[in-house]
C-alpha positions in Angstrom: 7.2 98.4 -248.9 10.3 98.4 -246.6 12.4 99.7 -249.4 10.0 102.5 -250.1 9.9 103.5 -246.4 13.7 103.4 -246.2 14.0 105.7 -249.2 11.5 108.1 -247.6 13.5 108.2 -244.4 16.7 108.9 -246.3 15.0 111.6 -248.4 13.4 113.5 -245.5 16.6 114.7 -243.8 18.1 115.5 -247.2 15.1 117.6 -248.0 15.3 119.4 -244.6 19.0 119.9 -245.2 18.3 121.4 -248.6 15.6 123.7 -247.1 18.0 124.9 -244.4 20.8 125.5 -246.9 18.4 127.6 -249.1 17.4 129.7 -246.0 21.0 130.1 -245.1 21.9 131.3 -248.5 19.4 134.2 -248.3 20.5 137.7 -247.2 18.7 138.5 -243.9 18.0 142.0 -242.7 16.4 142.8 -239.3 13.5 145.3 -239.2 12.5 146.8 -235.8 9.3 148.6 -235.3 7.8 150.4 -232.3 4.7 148.9 -230.7 2.9 147.9 -233.9 2.2 144.3 -232.8 -0.3 142.7 -232.4 -2.8 145.1 -233.8 -0.9 145.6 -237.1 0.6 142.2 -237.6 -1.4 141.6 -240.8 -0.2 144.9 -242.3 3.5 144.5 -241.4 3.7 140.8 -242.3 2.0 141.6 -245.6 4.6 144.2 -246.4 7.4 141.7 -245.6 5.8 138.9 -247.6 5.5 141.2 -250.6 9.1 142.5 -250.4 10.4 138.9 -250.1 8.4 137.8 -253.1 9.9 140.7 -255.1 13.3 139.9 -253.7 13.5 136.1 -253.5 17.1 136.2 -252.2 16.1 138.3 -249.1 14.7 137.4 -245.8 13.3 140.1 -243.5 13.2 139.3 -239.7 10.7 141.5 -238.0 11.1 142.4 -234.3 8.5 144.6 -232.6 9.7 146.5 -229.5 7.5 148.2 -226.8 7.6 152.0 -227.0 9.3 152.4 -223.6 12.0 149.9 -224.4 13.0 151.0 -227.9 15.7 153.6 -226.9 17.4 151.3 -224.4 17.4 148.3 -226.8 18.7 150.3 -229.8 21.5 151.9 -227.8 22.5 148.5 -226.4 22.4 146.9 -229.9 24.5 149.7 -231.4 27.0 149.4 -228.6 27.2 145.6 -229.1 27.5 145.8 -232.8 24.2 143.9 -233.3 21.9 146.8 -234.4 19.0 146.1 -236.7 19.3 147.0 -240.4 16.1 149.1 -240.4 14.6 150.7 -237.3 11.5 152.7 -236.5 12.5 155.8 -234.5 11.2 159.2 -233.5 13.2 162.3 -234.7 14.7 163.3 -231.3 16.1 159.8 -230.6 17.2 159.4 -234.2 19.0 162.7 -233.9 20.7 161.5 -230.7 22.1 158.6 -232.7 23.0 160.9 -235.6 24.9 163.1 -233.1 27.2 160.2 -232.4 27.5 159.3 -236.1 25.5 156.0 -235.7 23.1 156.4 -238.6 23.7 156.2 -242.3 22.7 159.2 -244.5 19.9 158.1 -246.8 20.9 160.8 -249.3 24.0 158.8 -250.1 21.9 155.7 -251.0 18.8 157.2 -252.6 18.6 159.1 -255.9 17.4 162.7 -256.0 14.2 161.4 -257.7 13.6 159.0 -254.8 14.1 161.8 -252.2 11.7 164.0 -254.1 8.9 161.5 -253.5 8.7 162.7 -249.9 7.3 166.0 -248.6 10.2 168.4 -248.6 9.2 170.1 -245.3 9.2 166.7 -243.7 12.3 165.3 -245.3 14.3 168.4 -244.3 13.2 168.0 -240.7 15.3 164.8 -240.5 18.6 166.6 -240.6 21.2 167.0 -237.9 23.8 169.7 -238.6 22.9 169.5 -242.3 23.2 165.7 -242.5 20.1 163.6 -243.4 19.6 160.7 -240.9 16.4 158.9 -241.7 13.5 158.4 -244.1 10.1 159.8 -242.9 7.4 157.2 -242.5 4.0 158.1 -241.0 3.0 161.5 -239.6 0.6 163.1 -237.2 -0.3 166.7 -236.5 -1.9 168.5 -233.6 -5.5 169.5 -234.1 -8.1 170.9 -231.6 -10.6 168.4 -230.4 -13.4 170.1 -228.4 -16.6 169.5 -226.5 -19.1 171.5 -228.5 -21.8 171.3 -225.8 -19.5 172.9 -223.1 -18.4 175.7 -225.4 -22.0 176.5 -226.3 -23.1 176.5 -222.7 -20.3 178.9 -221.8 -21.0 181.0 -225.0 -17.4 180.5 -226.0 -16.0 180.2 -229.6 -13.4 177.7 -230.4 -10.1 179.5 -229.7 -7.7 179.8 -232.7 -4.8 181.4 -230.8 -3.4 181.7 -227.3 -5.1 185.1 -226.5 -8.5 183.6 -227.3 -7.6 180.5 -225.3 -6.9 182.6 -222.2 -10.2 184.3 -222.7 -12.0 181.0 -223.2 -10.4 179.6 -220.0 -11.7 182.5 -217.9 -15.2 182.3 -219.3 -15.5 178.5 -218.9 -14.3 178.7 -215.3 -16.6 181.6 -214.4 -19.8 180.2 -216.1 -19.4 176.4 -215.7 -16.6 175.8 -213.3 -14.8 173.9 -216.1 -11.3 174.0 -217.5 -10.7 175.0 -221.1 -7.4 173.4 -221.4 -4.8 171.0 -219.9 -1.3 172.1 -221.2 0.5 168.8 -220.8 4.2 169.3 -219.9 5.5 165.8 -221.0 7.4 165.0 -224.2 8.1 167.9 -226.6 4.8 169.6 -225.9 6.0 172.6 -223.9 8.6 173.4 -226.6 6.1 172.8 -229.4 3.7 175.2 -227.7 6.4 177.8 -227.4 7.1 177.5 -231.1 3.4 177.6 -231.9 3.3 180.9 -230.1 5.8 182.2 -232.7 8.8 182.1 -230.4 12.1 180.7 -231.9 13.8 177.9 -229.9 17.3 178.9 -230.9 19.2 182.0 -231.9 20.2 182.4 -235.5 23.7 181.1 -234.7 22.2 178.1 -232.9 24.5 178.7 -229.9 21.9 180.1 -227.5 18.2 180.1 -226.7 16.0 182.1 -229.0 13.3 182.7 -226.4 15.3 185.0 -224.1 13.2 188.0 -225.1 9.8 189.6 -224.7 8.1 186.8 -226.7 9.6 184.1 -224.5 8.7 186.0 -221.3 5.1 186.3 -222.5 5.0 182.5 -222.9 6.2 181.9 -219.3 3.8 184.5 -218.0 0.9 183.0 -220.0 1.5 179.6 -218.4 2.0 181.1 -214.9 -1.2 183.1 -215.2 -3.2 180.0 -216.2 -1.9 178.1 -213.3 -2.0 180.7 -210.5 -5.5 181.9 -211.5 -6.8 178.3 -211.3 -7.6 178.2 -215.0 -5.9 174.8 -215.5 -5.9 171.8 -213.2 -3.2 171.7 -210.6 -2.0 168.2 -211.6 -0.8 169.6 -214.9 2.6 169.8 -213.1 2.7 166.0 -212.5 0.6 164.4 -215.2 0.9 164.5 -218.9 -1.0 164.1 -222.2 -2.8 160.9 -221.1 -4.4 162.8 -218.2 -5.5 165.6 -220.6 -7.4 163.0 -222.6 -8.9 161.4 -219.5 -10.2 164.8 -218.2 -11.6 165.6 -221.6 -13.4 162.3 -221.8 -14.9 162.9 -218.3 -16.2 166.4 -219.3 -13.9 168.4 -217.0 -11.8 169.9 -219.8 -13.5 171.5 -222.8 -10.7 170.9 -225.4 -7.5 169.0 -226.0 -4.8 169.6 -228.6 -3.7 166.3 -229.9 -3.7 164.1 -233.0 -6.8 162.9 -234.8 -5.9 159.3 -233.8 -7.3 160.0 -230.3 -10.8 160.3 -231.7 -11.2 156.6 -231.8 -10.1 156.4 -228.1 -12.8 159.0 -227.2 -15.4 157.1 -229.2 -14.6 153.9 -227.4 -14.2 155.2 -223.9 -16.8 158.0 -223.9 -19.5 157.2 -226.6 -22.0 159.6 -225.0 -19.5 162.5 -225.3 -18.5 161.6 -228.8 -21.7 163.0 -230.2 -20.8 166.4 -228.8 -17.2 166.3 -230.1 -16.0 168.5 -233.0 -12.6 169.4 -234.4 -10.8 172.5 -235.5 -7.2 173.5 -236.6 -4.3 173.7 -234.2 -4.3 176.6 -231.7 -1.3 178.8 -232.7 0.0 182.2 -233.5 -1.4 183.1 -237.0 2.2 183.5 -238.4 3.4 180.2 -237.0 3.4 176.8 -238.8 1.3 173.9 -237.6 3.2 171.2 -235.7 3.9 167.9 -237.4 5.3 164.8 -235.6 7.3 162.3 -237.7 8.0 158.6 -237.2 11.1 157.5 -239.2 12.9 154.5 -240.6 16.6 154.8 -240.0 19.5 152.5 -241.1 22.4 152.1 -238.5 25.8 152.8 -240.0 27.1 149.4 -238.8 24.5 147.5 -240.9 26.3 145.1 -243.3 23.5 145.5 -245.8 22.8 149.3 -246.0 21.8 149.4 -249.7 19.3 146.6 -249.2 18.1 148.2 -245.9 17.4 151.5 -247.7 15.7 149.6 -250.5 13.4 148.0 -247.9 12.8 151.3 -246.1 11.8 153.0 -249.3 9.5 150.1 -250.1 7.8 150.4 -246.7 7.4 154.2 -247.1 6.2 154.1 -250.7 3.1 156.0 -251.6 1.2 152.7 -252.1 2.1 151.2 -248.8 1.7 154.4 -246.9 -1.8 154.9 -248.3 -2.6 151.3 -247.2 -1.5 152.2 -243.7 -3.4 155.6 -243.7 -6.6 153.7 -244.6 -6.0 151.3 -241.8 -5.3 153.7 -239.0 -5.8 157.5 -238.6 -2.2 158.6 -239.4 -0.8 160.5 -242.4 1.7 159.6 -245.1 5.0 161.4 -245.8 4.9 161.0 -249.6 3.9 163.9 -252.0 1.7 161.7 -254.3 -0.5 160.6 -251.4 -2.1 164.0 -250.9 -3.5 163.9 -254.4 -5.7 161.0 -253.3 -9.4 161.9 -252.7 -9.1 160.2 -249.3 -7.8 163.5 -247.9 -10.6 165.6 -249.4 -14.0 166.2 -247.7 -16.8 163.9 -249.0 -20.4 165.3 -249.4 -21.5 164.3 -245.9 -18.2 164.2 -243.9 -18.0 162.4 -240.7 -16.0 163.7 -237.7 -13.0 161.6 -238.7 -13.3 162.9 -242.4 -13.1 166.5 -241.1 -10.2 165.7 -238.8 -8.3 164.0 -241.6 -8.9 166.9 -244.0 -7.7 169.5 -241.4 -4.7 167.3 -240.6 -3.7 166.9 -244.3 -3.8 170.7 -244.9 -1.7 171.2 -241.8 0.9 168.6 -242.9 1.4 170.2 -246.3 2.1 173.6 -244.9 3.4 172.7 -241.4 6.8 171.8 -239.9 8.4 169.8 -237.1 8.4 172.7 -234.6 11.0 171.1 -232.4 13.8 170.2 -234.8 16.6 167.7 -233.8 18.6 169.4 -231.1 22.0 168.5 -229.6 21.6 167.4 -225.9 17.8 167.5 -226.5 16.9 165.8 -223.2 19.0 168.2 -221.1 17.6 171.2 -222.9 14.0 170.0 -222.6 14.3 169.1 -218.9 15.8 172.5 -218.1 13.0 174.3 -219.9 10.2 172.3 -218.3 11.8 172.6 -214.8 12.1 176.3 -214.9 8.7 176.8 -216.5 7.1 174.8 -213.7 9.1 176.8 -211.2 7.6 180.0 -212.6 4.1 178.5 -212.7 4.1 177.7 -208.9 5.8 181.0 -208.1 9.2 179.6 -207.0 10.8 181.8 -209.6 9.6 184.9 -211.4 9.0 184.6 -215.1 12.1 186.7 -215.7 14.3 184.5 -213.4 12.9 181.3 -215.1 13.8 182.6 -218.5 17.3 183.7 -217.4 18.1 180.3 -215.8 16.8 178.4 -218.8 18.7 180.6 -221.2 21.9 180.2 -219.2 21.6 176.4 -219.2 20.9 176.2 -222.9 23.9 178.5 -223.7 26.1 176.2 -221.6 25.1 173.0 -223.5 24.9 174.6 -226.9 28.2 176.4 -226.7 30.0 173.5 -225.1 29.0 171.4 -228.1 30.1 174.2 -230.4 33.5 174.4 -228.8 34.1 170.6 -229.0 33.3 170.6 -232.7 30.1 169.6 -234.6 31.5 166.5 -236.3 32.8 164.7 -233.3 31.9 161.0 -233.3 31.0 160.9 -237.0 32.6 158.2 -239.0 32.8 157.3 -242.7 30.0 155.1 -244.1 
């Protein structure tokens, strides 16, 4: 008995040593996502397990990062040379990294056939100065979510464009003392609204603002009039999209322009209101495209395993795996094949979510990322919003606000043009 016990004691550390050696012999890649844990642990862990089964010599280490910390952590990891191999980014931050040559070009690692599996309008949005910088993952698009009861009480039709929106705002205020709309000024929303009105962001040369014209002036005047006539809440200057959702849920605002994923939030937080909620396409100029927001998977150029990283990224973003995600949460896939699935068609007795999904799917197929990757994006956006707010409160005239914004944009865009478009780019 003592001999058997002694043999077991000898065998145990040897077995552990063998296990450690096997783990050490595997190629490890790091995968960072943005605020998917803990609600989507089952999905992400399932993806990783399946990939590791198909690739037994590979180990994927998953790290989930809070939304607000992602930019800081990625920048720090790139600077320290410890960046993840695959990272979940939004287009503007990905473009910032691409501007400094920090991301690998997926078109150098994927075949033309693999690239063609993604929606071309979405794939092409992930370009900075002609260079592809990420693989599109999940999408969302802006729809109109409205309070049917309030619109009926005010005898207002659901607005389809901004002229109708202004008329609806007046009628709701006069008849019910309610607001039609809360034009949130956080994130890319002001620039998206400008583009949805049919106004170009940049000149054809890309070296100056494209809105220094009558169309841009009309946009600034539209927002000024809404504010100064009391047709939108005063706190629109200080609070963003989350406040718009709160005011809609409390019945103070008749409609919001947001993604279909917010329907669940409304159902949970305002169940009595939910019965009166309906959906419609995005408010925009008839000639404009619907806005699409993209979340990407990017591979930092300093990754030691770029080919494997892109193999994993295409696995995560495959039609099969994106459809599994779309059935789990109200987001949309970036793959062409996915939109042939009956899931995106209206059933016989469609629910509110079914209708929202069908509208969103149609918009994605014909839409665009209205705010493309821009150099010095944060500075351009901040200048635009500051001067727009100045016009809304009357500190500047609409003409002065446009002129100041245009001057700032020209300064940053032409400064970059003079220093050369390829500064900071290295070889992969």
